[in-house]
C-alpha positions, 0 to 999 in steps of 0.5 A: 915929934916923930911919926909913930902911928898907933896901929900896926900893919899885919897884912903880910902875916895874914897873907902868908898864913892864908897862902900856907893854908891854901898850899896845905889844902891843895897838898891834901887835895893832891894826896886824896886825888893820888889815893883815889887814883891808886884805889881806882887802879887797884879796883881796875886790876882786881876787876881784870883779874876777876874777869880773867878768872871768870873767863877761865872758869867759863872756858872750863865749864864750856869744855865740860859741857862739850864732854857731857854732850859726848858722854852717853847715859846707861842706855847708850843713846841719850847724851847727858847734854843734847845739842840744843842745851849745849847751844843755850849753855854757851850763851848762859851767864857763869852762875847758870853754867855752874848750876847746870854742870853741877846738876849734870855731874850729880846725875852722872855720879848717880848713874855710875853708882847705880851701875856699880850696884847693879854690877855687884848684885849681878856678880853676887847672884852669879856666885850664888847660882854657881854655889847651888848644886844642880837640881839632879844632884841635890845633897843627901839630907839623911832621909830613910831609904824606905818609907815607913808603913807601920808603927815603928818604935823610935828612941825615947828622948823624952824620958819615959814617954812612948813616942810611936808615930804612924805614917 
């Protein structure tokens, strides 16, 4: 009789399947790691760009603040931003800087519009005064040369009603 066992050995097949599954899991893990590193790189690049943009914006706002510290209000004595505010401004966060500059710009625009209105009104007043005759040169109003002292008959515009006036 020949030797013929009833069981078959599948250990190599099971070992191969396990190795293939482990390799697939490892491959997926490496792909996920690569995707995570790429996403982290993109996020870092975005953060650097945002920081660069914020730096540019902050520098721009600092320059505007410096300009406002040298720009005086209508009185000619008070700057829009004093030295103390300028020192605090340079250390403030970006959002606060934007708020301060926006309010100062609005105040300057308001002052400018008020100046324009006042200038236009003074021109209108000057034109009105220039068009008025001098007090000793009043225009002729059609007044009679003599003052009536007695009753003088006047034209009858009312049609039959006598209109005599005494002054």
